[in-house]
FIMI-631204 format. One line per 5 residues: for each residue x, y, z of N, C-alpha, C. Coordinates in pm, whole numbers, plus 50000, padded with zeros to 5 digits. Layout:
N
X:Y:Z:X:Y:Z:X:Y:Z | ...
This chain:
292
49860:51960:51034:49784:51880:50938:49828:51913:50796 | 49842:51812:50714:49866:51833:50572:49737:51885:50510 | 49744:51994:50435:49621:52053:50381:49556:51961:50279 | 49636:51898:50196:49580:51812:50093:49607:51666:50127 | 49513:51582:50089:49525:51440:50117:49564:51366:49990
49669:51286:50000:49708:51198:49890:49628:51069:49904 | 49561:51029:49798:49485:50905:49799:49559:50799:49718 | 49583:50684:49784:49641:50567:49719:49532:50463:49699 | 49530:50402:49581:49438:50292:49556:49517:50163:49547 | 49484:50068:49632:49545:49934:49628:49460:49848:49535
49495:49849:49406:49404:49803:49302:49376:49653:49305 | 49470:49574:49355:49451:49429:49361:49538:49376:49473 | 49513:49257:49520:49590:49204:49631:49681:49091:49588 | 49721:49011:49685:49822:48909:49656:49762:48772:49627 | 49651:48737:49690:49598:48601:49676:49448:48596:49646
49379:48710:49641:49235:48710:49619:49202:48643:49486 | 49108:48552:49488:49075:48473:49370:48987:48556:49275 | 49034:48580:49152:48952:48657:49057:48826:48584:49014 | 48817:48455:49041:48694:48381:49012:48586:48408:49117 | 48627:48465:49231:48531:48494:49338:48507:48644:49356
48607:48725:49323:48596:48870:49343:48646:48942:49218 | 48605:49066:49202:48637:49143:49082:48774:49210:49094 | 48878:49131:49113:49013:49188:49121:49081:49179:48985 | 49155:49282:48943:49223:49278:48815:49350:49193:48821 | 49379:49126:48710:49494:49036:48702:49583:49071:48584
49525:49084:48466:49603:49107:48345:49646:49253:48337 | 49748:49283:48256:49786:49424:48238:49668:49512:48195 | 49584:49460:48106:49469:49538:48058:49370:49564:48171 | 49346:49464:48252:49253:49482:48365:49310:49579:48468 | 49439:49568:48496:49502:49660:48591:49497:49803:48538
49520:49820:48409:49515:49954:48350:49376:50014:48363 | 49273:49933:48338:49136:49983:48346:49100:50021:48489 | 49142:49939:48587:49112:49971:48727:49193:50091:48776 | 49318:50101:48731:49398:50219:48766:49332:50345:48715 | 49277:50339:48594:49211:50456:48537:49084:50491:48615
49009:50391:48654:48889:50418:48735:48926:50484:48868 | 49032:50433:48930:49077:50491:49057:49128:50633:49037 | 49203:50654:48931:49257:50787:48899:49142:50886:48877 | 49043:50848:48799:48930:50937:48772:48851:50967:48900 | 48856:50876:48997:48785:50896:49124:48865:50981:49223
48995:51005:49197:49073:51092:49284:49204:51035:49334 | 49241:50914:49292:49367:50856:49338:49485:50915:49261 | 49590:50946:49334:49716:50990:49274:49819:50880:49268 | 49798:50776:49348:49894:50665:49362:49818:50534:49345 | 49879:50438:49275:49825:50302:49272:49929:50208:49329
49885:50129:49427:49970:50025:49485:49935:49895:49417 | 50036:49826:49361:50007:49712:49274:50083:49587:49315 | 50014:49475:49309:50071:49341:49316:50062:49280:49176 | 50149:49186:49148:50148:49118:49018:50102:48974:49037 | 50025:48926:48940:49968:48791:48946:50019:48708:48828
50018:48579:48847:50051:48490:48737:49946:48503:48627 | 49991:48498:48503:49904:48529:48390:49845:48406:48323 | 49891:48286:48359:49838:48166:48296:49693:48141:48338 | 49619:48076:48250:49480:48042:48278:49470:47963:48408 | 49382:48008:48497:49360:47939:48623:49462:47969:48730
49559:48056:48702:49666:48089:48799:49657:48233:48851 | 49551:48303:48814:49544:48446:48848:49533:48478:48994 | 49512:48376:49078:49505:48400:49223:49642:48390:49288 | 49745:48359:49210:49880:48339:49264:49972:48455:49229 | 50063:48490:49319:50154:48602:49291:50259:48566:49186
50308:48669:49118:50416:48654:49021:50528:48751:49055 | 50651:48702:49046:50770:48788:49058:50851:48782:48929 | 50780:48764:48818:50843:48765:48687:50859:48910:48643 | 50982:48958:48622:51002:49098:48582:50931:49134:48452 | 50916:49038:48363:50846:49065:48236:50698:49095:48263
50637:49016:48351:50497:49041:48390:50487:49176:48461 | 50578:49203:48553:50574:49329:48627:50583:49449:48533 | 50673:49444:48437:50691:49557:48346:50569:49574:48257 | 50511:49464:48210:50392:49474:48127:50277:49539:48204 | 50261:49502:48330:50154:49559:48413:50177:49708:48439
50299:49743:48477:50329:49883:48507:50319:49968:48380 | 50370:49919:48270:50362:49996:48144:50217:50020:48105 | 50130:49921:48124:49989:49937:48089:49922:50042:48177 | 49953:50042:48307:49893:50142:48397:49944:50281:48365 | 50072:50292:48334:50126:50424:48299:50068:50475:48168
50040:50386:48074:49979:50428:47948:49836:50478:47971 | 49764:50412:48063:49626:50451:48092:49618:50580:48172 | 49714:50605:48260:49717:50724:48346:49862:50775:48349 | 49904:50853:48251:50047:50886:48238:50109:50954:48359 | 50029:51028:48439:50090:51100:48550:50069:51032:48685
50010:50913:48686:49987:50847:48815:50118:50796:48874 | 50124:50785:49006:50243:50738:49077:50227:50588:49103 | 50327:50511:49063:50325:50368:49085:50391:50335:49218 | 50320:50260:49301:50370:50212:49430:50363:50060:49424 | 50477:49996:49428:50488:49854:49399:50507:49771:49526
50445:49655:49531:50466:49564:49643:50606:49503:49639 | 50654:49462:49756:50778:49384:49765:50766:49270:49865 | 50648:49254:49925:50633:49160:50035:50647:49015:49992 | 50738:48944:50056:50757:48802:50027:50810:48734:50153 | 50766:48611:50175:50807:48535:50293:50928:48449:50259
51023:48442:50354:51136:48351:50337:51264:48418:50293 | 51371:48340:50285:51504:48396:50259:51529:48432:50113 | 51445:48383:50021:51465:48413:49879:51374:48527:49837 | 51429:48645:49826:51350:48761:49785:51413:48830:49663 | 51483:48750:49582:51542:48805:49461:51435:48852:49363
51321:48783:49359:51214:48820:49267:51168:48964:49284 | 51132:49008:49405:51092:49147:49423:51203:49246:49386 | 51329:49211:49415:51440:49300:49378:51450:49311:49226 | 51434:49199:49156:51439:49201:49010:51324:49284:48952 | 51206:49274:49013:51092:49352:48964:51113:49501:48986
51172:49539:49098:51204:49680:49121:51296:49732:49013 | 51398:49656:48979:51493:49699:48876:51428:49706:48738 | 51331:49617:48714:51267:49613:48582:51171:49730:48562 | 51102:49772:48668:50997:49873:48652:51036:50011:48703 | 51131:50017:48796:51175:50144:48856:51056:50230:48900
50974:50178:48991:50856:50253:49035:50895:50374:49117 | 50809:50474:49119:50835:50593:49200:50835:50561:49349 | 50752:50464:49391:50741:50424:49531:50733:50272:49538 | 50767:50218:49656:50751:50076:49678:50736:50050:49827 | 50662:49945:49860:50648:49903:49999:50782:49854:50051
50816:49895:50173:50932:49841:50243:50880:49789:50377 | 50857:49659:50383:50800:49600:50505:50903:49611:50617 | 50867:49685:50721:50968:49736:50814:50996:49648:50934 | 50926:49535:50947:50950:49447:51060:50874:49317:51044 | 50909:49220:51125:50849:49087:51116:50719:49079:51197
50634:48986:51155:50505:48968:51220:50463:48822:51212 | 50418:48765:51324:50351:48636:51320:50218:48656:51248 | 50204:48597:51130:50086:48620:51048:49985:48510:51076 | 49883:48542:51156:49792:48442:51211:49647:48486:51194 | 49561:48387:51186:49418:48412:51191:49350:48286:51242
49248:48302:51327:49176:48189:51385:49031:48191:51336 | 48983:48076:51292:48843:48063:51250:48751:48062:51373 | 48623:48077:51348:48525:48080:51458:48520:47948:51536 | 48565:47840:51472:48565:47710:51542:48693:47684:51620 | 48781:47784:51626:48905:47771:51703:49021:47711:51627
49005:47683:51500:49116:47629:51420:49187:47742:51346 | 49313:47716:51306:49388:47815:51229:49326:47830:51090 | 49314:47954:51044:49263:47979:50908:49364:47936:50803 | 49493:47941:50839:49601:47889:50756:49713:47848:50850 | 49808:47768:50805:49916:47728:50896:49990:47851:50949
50012:47861:51080:50083:47978:51135:50215:48002:51062 | 50240:48129:51029:50359:48162:50952:50419:48293:51004 | 50546:48310:50975:50618:48433:51008:50641:48513:50881 | 50591:48634:50880:50623:48729:50773:50754:48796:50815 | 50864:48741:50765:50997:48777:50815:51054:48897:50740
51087:49000:50817:51148:49121:50761:51255:49171:50859 | 51361:49093:50870:51471:49128:50959:51551:49245:50900 | 51629:49318:50980:51699:49437:50931:51785:49414:50808 | 51852:49299:50797:51935:49274:50678:51850:49269:50552 | 51732:49211:50561:51640:49206:50447:51589:49346:50413
51553:49421:50515:51509:49560:50495:51620:49639:50424 | 51744:49621:50469:51856:49693:50410:51873:49659:50262 | 51857:49531:50227:51869:49491:50086:51765:49562:50001 | 51644:49571:50051:51541:49642:49975:51572:49791:49966 | 51617:49850:50075:51651:49992:50072:51764:50020:49974
51861:49931:49967:51972:49951:49875:51925:49952:49730 | 51837:49857:49695:51788:49852:49557:51695:49970:49528 | 51615:50011:49627:51529:50128:49606:51612:50254:49584 | 51725:50265:49653:51814:50379:49628:51868:50373:49485 | 51901:50253:49440:51953:50233:49304:51849:50272:49198
51721:50238:49222:51615:50264:49125:51546:50398:49149 | 51595:50475:49246:51536:50606:49281:51388:50591:49318 | 51362:50491:49401:51227:50458:49446:51212:50499:49592 | 51103:50570:49623:51076:50611:49761:51019:50493:49839 | 51086:50450:49948:51029:50342:50029:50913:50392:50113
50809:50311:50116:50697:50337:50206:50705:50231:50315 | 50737:50273:50436:50765:50179:50545:50634:50123:50600 | 50609:49995:50573:50487:49929:50616:50503:49884:50761 | 50415:49934:50847:50423:49905:50990:50297:49831:51033 | 50312:49702:51065:50200:49618:51100:50173:49614:51250
50267:49669:51328:50249:49669:51473:50322:49789:51531 | 50291:49819:51657:50344:49940:51721:50497:49938:51726 | 50555:49823:51763:50700:49814:51771:50769:49837:51638 | 50701:49803:51528:50761:49823:51396:50769:49973:51365 | 50673:50050:51412:50680:50196:51397:50809:50247:51462
50840:50196:51579:50961:50240:51650:51087:50193:51577 | 51080:50077:51512:51196:50028:51437:51234:50123:51325 | 51134:50184:51260:51164:50276:51150:51252:50391:51200 | 51224:50440:51320:51310:50543:51378:51452:50495:51396 | 51468:50369:51432:51603:50313:51449:51675:50300:51316
51602:50272:51209:51666:50267:51077:51724:50403:51040 | 51656:50508:51080:51707:50643:51054:51825:50673:51146 | 51813:50637:51273:51922:50663:51370:52052:50597:51328 | 52044:50476:51274:52164:50400:51240:52215:50430:51100 | 52144:50514:51026:52188:50547:50891:52143:50450:50784
52059:50349:50821:52006:50261:50718:51923:50339:50617 | 51854:50443:50666:51775:50528:50578:51799:50672:50617 | 51815:50757:50519:51839:50899:50544:51721:50981:50495 | 51685:51081:50572:51570:51164:50539:51449:51125:50620 | 51337:51192:50593:51214:51162:50665:51149:51039:50602
51126:50936:50680:51060:50817:50625:50912:50842:50602 | 50856:50772:50506:50713:50777:50480:50651:50653:50542 | 50564:50673:50643:50506:50564:50719:50372:50520:50659 | 50348:50390:50663:50216:50335:50633:50175:50247:50751 | 50077:50293:50827:50028:50216:50941:49925:50115:50890
49963:49988:50888:49876:49881:50838:49796:49826:50955 | 49666:49843:50950:49580:49809:51062:49469:49715:51014 | 49438:49617:51096:49330:49526:51063:49375:49384:51034 | 49507:49362:51017:49557:49224:51011:49531:49161:51148 | 49477:49039:51151:49430:48981:51277:49538:48974:51385
49662:48949:51347:49769:48937:51447:49854:49064:51455 | 49809:49171:51394:49880:49298:51399:49796:49404:51470 | 49817:49529:51433:49741:49638:51494:49595:49632:51452 | 49500:49652:51544:49360:49657:51505:49327:49787:51433 | 49221:49784:51356:49175:49905:51285:49094:49991:51382
49164:50047:51479:49101:50122:51589:49143:50268:51579 | 49049:50360:51556:49086:50501:51545:49156:50555:51669 | 49129:50499:51786:49191:50548:51908:49341:50516:51914 | 49387:50426:51829:49529:50392:51826:49612:50496:51750 | 49547:50571:51662:49621:50662:51575:49701:50769:51651
49646:50835:51753:49728:50934:51824:49854:50875:51886 | 49848:50750:51930:49967:50684:51986:50072:50663:51878 | 50028:50616:51761:50122:50595:51651:50186:50726:51607 | 50111:50834:51608:50166:50963:51569:50270:51012:51670 | 50254:50976:51796:50356:51010:51896:50484:50933:51874
50474:50813:51816:50590:50725:51800:50666:50748:51671 | 50601:50802:51570:50671:50824:51443:50762:50946:51453 | 50853:50959:51358:50943:51075:51354:50863:51201:51322 | 50892:51307:51392:50819:51433:51376:50825:51481:51232 | 50712:51525:51182:50695:51583:51048:50705:51480:50935
50726:51353:50967:50731:51252:50862:50589:51227:50809 | 50571:51214:50677:50438:51186:50623:50390:51047:50660 | 50259:51030:50663:50203:50901:50703:50069:50878:50637 | 50033:50752:50627:49901:50713:50580:49859:50588:50657 | 49734:50550:50639:49686:50424:50697:49640:50331:50587
49663:50202:50609:49603:50095:50531:49513:50019:50626 | 49385:50011:50595:49288:49953:50686:49221:49834:50619 | 49236:49718:50681:49193:49592:50622:49073:49538:50699 | 48964:49513:50628:48846:49461:50693:48720:49492:50615 | 48610:49508:50686:48482:49536:50622:48436:49677:50659
48309:49693:50684:48257:49827:50710:48314:49889:50837 | 48369:49805:50929:48420:49856:51056:48548:49939:51041 | 48611:49934:50923:48737:50008:50905:48716:50157:50882 | 48595:50196:50843:48577:50333:50795:48589:50441:50901 | 48555:50418:51028:48583:50521:51128:48731:50555:51139
48819:50457:51121:48963:50485:51125:49008:50562:51001 | 48944:50538:50886:48973:50619:50767:48937:50766:50794 | 48819:50787:50851:48776:50924:50879:48869:50991:50979 | 48911:50917:51081:49003:50973:51181:49139:51004:51118 | 49183:50922:51025:49307:50951:50953:49296:51084:50881
49184:51105:50813:49163:51233:50743:49163:51350:50840 | 49100:51333:50955:49094:51441:51054:49231:51474:51110 | 49317:51374:51126:49448:51394:51188:49556:51434:51089 | 49521:51444:50960:49617:51491:50862:49692:51384:50787 | 49651:51258:50802:49718:51150:50731:49671:51137:50588
49748:51064:50510:49707:51032:50375:49624:50904:50377 | 49551:50880:50269:49444:50781:50269:49468:50673:50165 | 49433:50550:50199:49446:50439:50105:49331:50342:50122 | 49278:50297:50009:49185:50185:50008:49187:50126:49868 | 49118:50014:49853:49111:49945:49725:49075:49800:49746
49063:49729:49638:49017:49590:49644:49114:49498:49716 | 49239:49542:49737:49329:49462:49820:49287:49464:49966 | 49230:49576:50009:49207:49599:50152:49064:49569:50197 | 48968:49594:50109:48827:49575:50146:48742:49565:50020 | 48624:49507:50036:48523:49508:49930:48398:49584:49974
48404:49652:50091:48281:49701:50152:48288:49850:50184 | 48181:49921:50152:48165:50062:50185:48112:50076:50328 | 48108:50199:50381:48063:50216:50520:47924:50160:50548 | 47836:50160:50448:47701:50108:50472:47693:49956:50459 | 47808:49891:50436:47811:49747:50426:47790:49693:50286
47760:49781:50190:47739:49734:50053:47873:49694:49991 | 47868:49593:49903:47988:49538:49843:48014:49605:49708 | 48141:49637:49681:48178:49701:49556:48236:49599:49460 | 48235:49634:49332:48295:49549:49229:48405:49621:49154 | 48441:49741:49202:48546:49821:49140:48613:49903:49248
48733:49950:49220:48805:50035:49314:48745:50175:49326 | 48680:50223:49221:48637:50362:49218:48551:50404:49337 | 48448:50328:49376:48366:50372:49491:48446:50385:49620 | 48548:50301:49639:48630:50309:49760:48712:50438:49760 | 48769:50473:49645:48845:50598:49634:48752:50717:49652
48635:50711:49592:48539:50822:49606:48501:50844:49752 | 48489:50735:49830:48456:50749:49971:48569:50817:50048 | 48694:50781:50016:48807:50848:50080:48810:50997:50046 | 48786:51030:49921:48785:51171:49880:48675:51246:49954 | 48562:51181:49974:48451:51243:50047:48491:51270:50191
48558:51175:50255:48604:51197:50392:48702:51313:50400 | 48795:51320:50307:48893:51429:50308:48821:51564:50301 | 48726:51575:50210:48656:51703:50193:48564:51733:50311 | 48510:51628:50372:48423:51648:50489:48498:51714:50605 | 48630:51690:50614:48707:51750:50724:48784:51873:50677
48750:51926:50559:48807:52051:50513:48937:52039:50436 | 48966:51922:50381:49088:51902:50305:49055:51875:50158 | 49144:51919:50072:49130:51888:49931:49211:51763:49898 | 49180:51704:49786:49251:51584:49740:49365:51627:49648 | 49485:51576:49674:49603:51613:49596:49596:51553:49456
49636:51633:49358:49654:51581:49224:49784:51500:49219 | 49805:51420:49115:49933:51350:49106:50054:51443:49109 | 50045:51557:49042:50157:51652:49044:50180:51705:49184 | 50073:51737:49256:50087:51785:49393:50141:51675:49483 | 50095:51551:49462:50144:51440:49543:50294:51419:49522
50339:51430:49398:50483:51417:49371:50562:51521:49451 | 50514:51644:49450:50584:51750:49522:50582:51725:49672 | 50469:51684:49726:50456:51659:49870:50545:51545:49917 | 50564:51444:49831:50645:51327:49867:50791:51341:49827 | 50825:51452:49763:50964:51471:49722:51004:51386:49603
50906:51347:49522:50934:51268:49402:50967:51360:49285 | 51033:51304:49185:51065:51382:49067:50937:51422:48996 | 50936:51542:48939:50824:51583:48857:50813:51491:48736 | 50693:51483:48678:50670:51390:48568:50767:51415:48454 | 50799:51541:48426:50890:51573:48317:51030:51523:48338
51063:51490:48466:51198:51443:48499:51205:51292:48506 | 51089:51224:48502:51086:51079:48518:51133:51011:48389
């Protein structure tokens, strides 16, 4: 077990409407939420970028100028926090995420490690959205890994299903990635792995030995037993307004801070301390702040 738990806050998501939920959109809003998460115990912020025009804040942006403004604002608000940047995009044109990586040079970034049929069914039996493929074939993964090597960014391998966990091992075997990969087990997507604590021991058997790992748990109050089990098993912890709006008692939050505070509470309940940003950098093999 890792003695200290690294807490990541997923401060905002990709499509959540700011007119309906309290998700940050502007650089100033992201900076304020990053600071709230940092003060609550987060060492890492995972960030998506949104379009900045009036009425467009629910849509993603891959404008490098927007990305840099957002990242610069968060770094100014929390100088030692670790930036973990999204790269997820559907389809053959993914130049935007590559350009944003080069513009911001984040310490970490998501590397979606395999493809998934992205599906959800409404209670009436109809599709919640048109069935789509979140395509992450090996050539696409390699392109992201190449740019992350160029920007000295640590890839966080996002695994939405059990087979994708095994694929990460193959990336190491074939030399696509060298060193111990950092796994993120994404659970709770309707067509991916369920947010089931009993699944975690199986995933740990499938990952590379001694490789660091965390869970991303998407849903409502039902996700929290898997968060607690992650803490018990030595994994790192993530939550935020991208993943949920609900605490274990079912109450709805309007800021990231209560979600981070709950993760910190779980870590301490099982006898673990929460890592500071400096400790998290050392644990993840990132450059010290003075070297960034």
